[in-house]
N, C-alpha and C positions, 0 to 999 in steps of 0.2 A: 841532310843528316850528317853529323860529324862521325868520323870513324876513329875508334880508339883501339889500340893494341890490347890483346888479352894475354896475360902472363900465367905461367904455371908457378908452382912453389919454388922452382929452381931459378926463376927470373928469366926464363926463355919465353919468347913470343910464340904463342900457339895459334893465334888467329886474330880476328878483329871483330868488333861489335859496333853496331850503329846506335848512336845516342840521339834521341829525339831533340830537334831544335826547339820544340815547344817547352821543353823542360831544361835542357842543358845549353840552349843556344839563344836565350833571350837577353835583352839589354837589362842588366841588373838595376833594380829599383831601390835606391838607397833609402828612400823614405820608408818603404815597406820593411826593409831589413832592420832599420833602426827601431821602428814601431814594435816589431815582434821581439827583438832582443830586449828592449826596455820592459815589455810585457813579461817575458820569461824571468828576468831578474826580479821584477816586482812580485811575481807569483811565488818565487822561492823564499821571499822574506817571511820569517816566522811571525813577526809581529807580537812577540810574547813579552816585550819589555813592559815594565809596570812600576809606577811609583805610588806612594801612599799619600792620600790627602790628609788634612788635619782630623778628619773624622775616622781615619783608619789607623793612625799611629796610636801606640799605647800611652796611657798617662794623660795628664792635663785635665783631670776632673775638677780641680780646685783653682780658684783665682790665685794668681801669684801674689797679689796684695790687694788691699781694699781699693774701691774705685775712687773715692774722694778723699781729699785731705793730704795727699802725699805730694802733690805738685807734679806728679809724673803722668804719662799718658795712661789711659785706662786699658786694661787687658783682661780678657776673660779666660785665657788658657795659655799655658806654657807650650802648647803644641801648635800655636799659630806659626805661620811660615817664617816670621822674623826671629824665632827662637831656634837655638841649636836643638836638634831632635824633633823639630816641628815638621808639619806636613809640607808637601810640595804643591805649589800652585800651578795648575795647567801642565802638569808633568805627563809623560807618555803613559798610555794605558793600552792593554791588549787590543789589537785591531787587525783587520784583514786587509792586506795591501793588494790582493789579487783583483784583476779585472779581465775582461775579455776583449779580444781583437777580432774584427770581422773575418770570417772564413776566407773570403777572397784575398784579403791582405796577407793572411797566413800562407796561403798557397803561393801567392806572388813572391813572398819573402823566401820561401823554400826554393822555388825555381830560380830566384835571383842568386841565392847562395850556391846552388849547384852549378849554375852557369858561370859564376865567378871562379869556381874550382877548375872547370874545364878551360876557361879562358886563360888561366895562369898555369895550365899544364900540371895540375896537382891531383888529378884523378888517376888512380891506378886500378885497373880491373883485373882480377884474377879468376881463372876458370873455376876453381874450387878451393875451399880452405877447410881441410879436415885433418885432425890428428888422431892417431890410434891410442894416444895416452896424453896425460897432462904433463907438459914439459915446457918450461919457460924458454929453455935454450933453443927449442924448435921454432918458437915464434921469433926469437931474435935472429935465427938463421934465415927464416923466410923474409923478414924485413930487410936484412942485409942483402939478400939475393935480389930483392925488388928495389934496392938502393934507396930505402926509406931511412933517412938519417934524422929527420926532424919529427916533431910530434905528429902522431897520426891517429885518425879515427878509422877504425876497422868496422865495416858494416857487413852484417851477415843477413841472409834471407830468413833464417830460422835459428832457434836456440841451439847452441852447440857448446856443451859444458867444457869439453876438452880445449876448445879454442879460447873460450872466455877465461878459464882459469890459467891457461898458458900465458895469457896476455896481461892478466891483472897485476902481476908483480913488476911490470915494466911501467915506470911512472909517466912516460911520455906517450903511452898508448891507451886508448879507450875503445872498447867494443860496444857496438850498438846494433839494433835490428832495424829493418825497414820501417816498422811501426813505432820506433822510439827515436829515430834521428830527429834532430832539431836544428834550427838556424844557428843558435849560439855555438853548439859543438862543431858544426860544419866549418864555421869561420874561425873558431878558436884553434883547431888543429890544422897545421899547415898542409898535411897530406891526407887525401881521402881515398882509402883503400876499400874497395867494394867487390864482392863476388859477382860473377856473371848472373847468377840467379837473382841476386838482390837488385841488380840493375833492371832486370826485366820486371820485377815487382814494383820498383819505384816508378817505372814508366807506365805500368798499369794503373797505379794509384793516382798519379798526378797528370795523366794525359788530358 
């Protein structure tokens, strides 16, 4: 098991914690990571784009001119696709882009993402993260004490309104919980700040 220092809110080391090799020490699987990230991005697509076919656009109830005798091509409606204001052929329609990825692949991707963070020394474990009031400056001070200068994902073991609201005005920081962390966010943010309680819950879930 890998040992990682545990910090307090002042940035001082207060102890160490063991991280399971089965979760934080595996060889990252790039295929699983890519598959899960593609799935997450696909599931986020709204799929609400829509165009109108010739049967849906207004107008066009009368022939533009008689069929025979003019020497021109025959047309039955000014709402055909070749006319300005006409319908769209094979245009996009509302659809669902979501699909599922096997559970084993999702778990492997999560473990791979966490192992990547540990391998690059980007995991910071804090003994606790609690504020007695909502204060953005307090979160900024904590991050500075932990020497977190790049974008960071802060993971909590349970809902904490004071911490969440203290961090939400910092554009480079996002808060999450053990049951809401995902591969995309773990890899998107450079630093992975997690509380000691959250580490224990992660190891219980993914062991």
